[in-house]
N, C-alpha and C positions, 0 to 999 in steps of 0.2 A: 438361800445368803444366809443366812444364821451356822450352816457349815463352814461357807466359807470362811468365813468371821475367825472359827475357831483357828481353822488350819491358820491362819493367820499372824494368829494370838501364839501357834504353837511354835511357828516359824522365826517369827520374833523374842520367845523366850528360849528359847533353845540354845544360841550361845551363852544367855546368863546359867544352865545349868550344867552346863557342860563346862563353862568359866566355875560354877562353882566347884565342879568334882577333882577339876582339875587340880586346883586347888588343896580341897581336903582331901590329893590321892598321896602319899609319901615322896618323899623325892629321897634321894642321894643322900643328897646333901642335908638334909635335917637329921643324919643320923652319922654324918664320916666325911668330915669336910679336907680339903687338900690344901693345902696353903704356898704360892709356892715358895721360897728365899729368891731373892733376887741374889743373881753370881755379877760382881764389879763387872765393870767394865774391862778388856783388856785380858780377863780368865777364861780360859776354856779351860770346861772344868771336866765333862764330861766321864765323867765317872764311874771309875771298875769295884770299887770299896770304901767301903762304911764301917770301921770303928768308934768309940765313946772312951777317949782321955782320964785317968783317971778326976783329973776337975772340970769335967764335967766342957771340954773341948767335941767337935768335933769332926774326924782324921776321915777325909777326904780323897782316894789318890784317883790318876784318871789315867786313859789306858795313851799320854801322851808321856807318863814318870812324871808326875810332877805330883806332893800331897800339899794339900792344904790342910792348914786347921782352924776350922769355925767358932767361931764363937760367941755364946751367946746364941747359939741354938733353939735354945728352949725358951726362951721367954720370951713372951708372951705377947712387946708392945711388937708391934710391925714395922719389920725389915729391919731390924735393929740390929741384925746380925754382921760382922768382921771376921773379913777373908785374909788370912795372912799367911803367906807360902815359908811350908816348914822344911820342904825335902825335895830337891830335881836332877832331875841327868838319870833318872831310871827307866825300865822299860817296860813299858803295858802294865803295872802295879791293876791285879784283878781279884785282890783278900786283901784287907789289913786283919790284924787280932791286935790287943795290946795284952801282955801278960811282963810280968813283974819288973817291972820298969822299961822295957820294950816296942816300939809298935811293930812287928811281925808282916812286912809286908810279900810278898805270892809276888815276882817276878816270870813275865816271861824265859829266862832263865835260869831262874835259884830261887830260893826264899834268904832272901833277908835281914836281919835285926837290926835299928834304925834306934838310936835315943840322941837327946838336946842335954852332951852331956855339961854347958854350961851355962843351959836356963840361958840363953837369949833371943830363941825363939826362931834356928832353924841345928835342922840337925847337925852332928857332929861326928857321931860315930855311926859307923856303916860293916858291919858285919856280915858273908856269906854263912848262914844255915844249913844252908842242904842246894848242891847244884848235880842229883843224880841223876837227874832228865835232859835228855837233851834237846838240840833246836839247830835246825835245817838253810831256818831261810821263811818258807813258810809262812804264807802271811795269819791260816789258819789255827798253826802251834801255843793257841788259846795254854792258858794255863789260868786257875781257877784257884783260892786256896783259904780252907773252911776256919774258925775260933776253932779254941783248941778246946778235943773235948774232954772228959775228965780224965784217962787216964792220963794227959798233957802234951795229945797225938794231935795236930797240922793235918788235918784231911786233904789231895789236895788231883784235880781232876785235871787230865793234858793230853786238850784235842791231837785227836791222826790228824797226819801231812793230808792236807783237803781232803776230800771224807770218806775219801776208800784206804789209806794205808799209811806204815805209819814208818816213815825213811828214819828217824834213830831210838834211843833206845826208850822206854818206857811212852810212848806218844802212841795215843790209846789205851791206855792205861790209869790207876786208880793208886795213886800211893799214898802210906803216914809218914811222914816230921816228925821227931823228938823234938822238946823248946835242946839238947841240943845235937841233934841234925844228925842219928843215927836214919836213914830213910829206910821203911819196910815197901819191898811190891807188895799188894795187897787186893788187888779185883783185876781184871782182864773183861774187855770189850766193850771201854768206851769211845760214844764216835767225835763229840760236839759237844762238852755245853756249854750251859752261859747260865751256869750260880750252882751253888754249893752251899751245906747251911745244915745244922744240926735240930732235932729235934728238943722236946723239953727233956726227953730221956738223956743229950747227951750221945743220938745217932747220928751217922753220916747219911744226908742225901743232898742226891745231885741232877739239878734237868741236864735231860738229852734233847736232842736237837733234832728234827724229823730230818730222814735222808736217808743213806742203806740203813741193813737190816732197824730200824727206825719209822715207822709209816707215820710215826705220827708223835712231837713232839710228849714228852712222858715225869714223870718224875720217877726217881730209881733209887729207891735202897739201898746204900752201900755197904757189904759188910767181908770181913775179910776172905779169902780164895774164893767169889764169885764171879761169875760169870754174866756183863749187862748186857751182850747177844751179840756184841760185833767181831769181831774175826782179826777185824785184818792189823791186828800186832800181837796176832799169835806169837811173831818172829820170835820178841823177846824170851818167851818161855824155853827160850839156850842157854839164858845167862843162869850162873852159879848161887844166884841170891835170892834168882823166881824160885828157882830149882831148888832152894832149901824153903823160901814160907809157902809157893804153893803148888810145891809138885808137879808130876807130868804134866805136855801137854793139853788143853783142855779138848772134844772132843768138837770137832766144826756144828751148828745149827745147820737143817737143811732150807734149804731158798723154796723160798714158796709155800711155809706150812706156817704154822700159827702159831702163837704162842704157849696158849695152855698145853698145843703135844708136844712142844719144845721143851717147853716143863718137866710135865714128862717125863721126857728122854733123854735127859741131861742131867745131869745129879748138882754143874752146880749154875745152872742156867740159873734168875734169879728176873725174873718176872717184871715190871716197871709196876711199881706200885698204884698207878693211875695213869694212866691214859687221857694225856689231850686232846679233845676233839680237837683237830686240826682245820684252823677257819673259822671259829668257832666260838670257845677260851680264848685264842692267840693263834701265833703264829711261833712263836719263838721264848722256849719257856727260857725265868733264869735267873735270880735270885730267892734264895728262901730266908726267910724266918719265922719259927718259931713264938707263939705270944704268949712271955712269962710271965706278964706284966698282973696275973693274977683280981685283974677283974676290973682294972685299972685302960684295957682299951677295950672292955662292950663285954656283950658274954662265951665272947669263942676262945675260951680257957688251954695254952695245949695248939691248941690246931696251926697248921701253916699257913705262912701267907706265904704265895708263890706269884714273882711276875714276868707279862710276860713284856719283851722288848722289844716287836711287833704292832703290836696295839695297844702299848702305855699303859696299862693298866696291872694294875695288884688282883688275882684268885683267892680264894681262898678251899683248904683242901683239910680232909675229917678224913684220921686212917684210923681202920682198924685189923687186925692180926690173926689169921682163919688160916690153921694148922704147920700157923712159924712162918704167916710170909702176910707178906704186909700186904693193901689192899681198900678202896673205899671213892668217897667222892669229891670229887670238889665242882667249889662254886660259884658262881660269876662275887667279885668281892667290893672293890672301889676303882673310875677309871676318873678319864681327867687330868690323866704326868703331865705336864712338858713335851715327856720326852721315850727312849723308849728305854724303860728301868728297867736296870740292872741291877748293881748291892738292893739288900735292904737291908735294914736292924731299924731293933727296938729299944728305945728310946729308956730311962728309969721312970720318967713322967705313962712311959704306954703307949705311947706315939709313935708313931711309924715310922722311918726314916727311910726315902728312896731316889738312885742317882742313874740317871738320863744318859743315853744320847746313843746318837741317831749314824755318826760315822757309816761306813761302809752294808751297814743293815738297811738301813728304813724304817721309820716309826710312820708313828697315828702321829704323835705328842705336836707337834710342826714346831720344836722349839731342836739347834743342833745339841742342845743340851742342856739339863737341865735339877734343879734340884728341890725335892719338896718332900712336904711333913705332911700325914695324913694326922690329924686328932678328932678320938671319937666324942662326942659333943654332951655327954651324958646320956645321951636316948636309946636308948633299946631298940631295931629294926625288929620287923615282925617276917624272922627266917630260919627255913630250914638249919637247925642249930648241927644237929646227929641224923647221920642216913647210916642207918648199921644193919647189916645185910641181916635174915633168915633163915634157915632150911628149903624156909616155902615163901617167902617172900621179902618184905623188908619192912622196918624197923624205923618211924620217923619223929623224932622231937624236937619243936618247935622250941623257941627264943618266948611266946605267950602262948598263955590259954588262944585253946582253937574252936573259932564253932564250930558247932554237934553236929550240930546237919550240912554245914560244908565241909565240915571235917571224913562225913561217912558217904557221900555221893559219889558213884562212882564215876560225874561225869567233872569232877573236878582236877580229874587224870589222866593225862595221857603216858608212856611209854615206850618205845622204840628201842630197840641198841642194832649197835654192827663192831665189825672186828677192823684190823688190818693185815695186809698179807707182810707176812716175816720174811723178806727175800733184799738182795743183793744190791737191786736195785733202789736208786734214793723214791724215799718214800712209800706210800701205797696209798692208790682209789680205800673209802669206806667200801668191805662186803661182809658176803655173809649177814646184811640185815634181817628181822625179824620185828615182830612187834609181839612183844610177848603181854595176857590175856589175865589183863584187874580183877578179880573176881570177888573179896571184899577188903572197903574200909573198916574198923575200930580203934575210936575214941578210946584210948585209956581212962582209968579213976582221974591216971592224975592230969587231965583235963587242955595234958600237953602232947602228949604223942601218941602217935597212928599210926596201926599194924596196919599194912596190905598186904595181902593172901595175894601171890601173883599163880602165874602159872603160866611155865616158858623162858626166863630166867636159862641166860645162855653165856657155860662155863669159859672166861678170853674173852667176853663185850662191852662196851662200853652202855651201861645203861639209861637213857634219857627218860630224864622224868617233869613229864612239866604237870606243878600242880597250881596251877590256873584259876582254877574253882577256892583252892583255899580264902579262908574269910579266917583274922584273931577278932578274938569273942569278944569285945568291950569297946574296939571303933572301928570292925565292919570294915578292914584294911583287907589288901591283898597282901601277899607277899611282895617282899623290896626285888626278890628276884625270885622266881619261879621257875628258874632250874636246876637242873642236879646230875653228875656224871658219875654211876657206880661201876667202877671197871670190878669185875669177880674172877677171880683164880681159885677163891674154895669155899666153897657152902660149908655152914658150920651140921651141929647134929642137930641143934633144936632151932 
């Protein structure tokens, strides 16, 4: 009888205990809040580009060819933003960059610089900077433009005609364009970018999407003379300006190979810095913005925030250079955006703005278009800050001191790996799966760094690490995001 009563009491208190735990458990919105910016009725935003003007207004370009100026975007008063039409009649603007009194817009057929010379709130000067690439009318021929790099060049990635071919010049290429309009052929092998951006050092990265020669979406490092993986645009090596800038045509990759094998075989091939597991962290990687806020946006200094259009999320990417090639880890960061994230930009106060659209692509956000702002609450989440490779494992640095017992327990971690077929067919299943063995976990004297010694790591693979058992020292909280996805191309000597 007494046992029966105890069981009843246990079941009565169970909902209370679960509720208390749930209230104490960390939630993403405790640290980063997604603040929707209301879009006035009658404006179809479908954002393609974002940048801030010197007076603080946020310039927003649209896929429909408009540019709006949003005032009071950094105002802490809710719904205090105002939208004004600044330019109209452009062609799918997928990149904005302010420089030297001009707003540079990357349109499908050209880069245009624009200004409001009479200060009446509407642009009245439009000048072609460069139109050195072609368009055929194919829906797929997007053009994404970056901000200006330290040398004064804008990097532009040009989608193929469809997924497989290049019908007009420079489709499937990256070009650099100077402020005075000089165009430099820069890299071949582009397929279908979803966004482009510079890191904190001013180096160019772009996101290519799953398809032929891209088994999954990925974050790629652009360098002059490099081959990015898709040979569909190789026909333009016949142009004199390409020969002068790039030399002879690159050798084509072997179909159904692996990334790391082609990396060893092809001298110009630069593999993706980070493979973004399809269906897990996203389906259509897009805009890129570095954290250059110097701590105004939390602990993730100089890391890259990488959006995904289909999943309506922003992920976080830590990069390190090993033997001359970037590689690193992707971590989930923020979700809950209104539409499919495309452009992202960081404001002077550290907050992150993202524009969304779902037309033609579909997105989880639920709205046809959206403009959102991510604001840091000032609280530091318990996260893996950096995941650094070592010759025999990984070094995990956390944002807060770690509970020693949980950090050194091998049961706190799980790891598995996979890669993708490097092939001309569309996409790839996950292949060559393996399960490395975590041998030891040791907490360093700083209380925030854990050294994992691992057997069975695989070059060319995504290493999926789940750290569900790790707890913070003071609050005894689990990680806000316990998954990390590290892509290995090279192992260091130590």
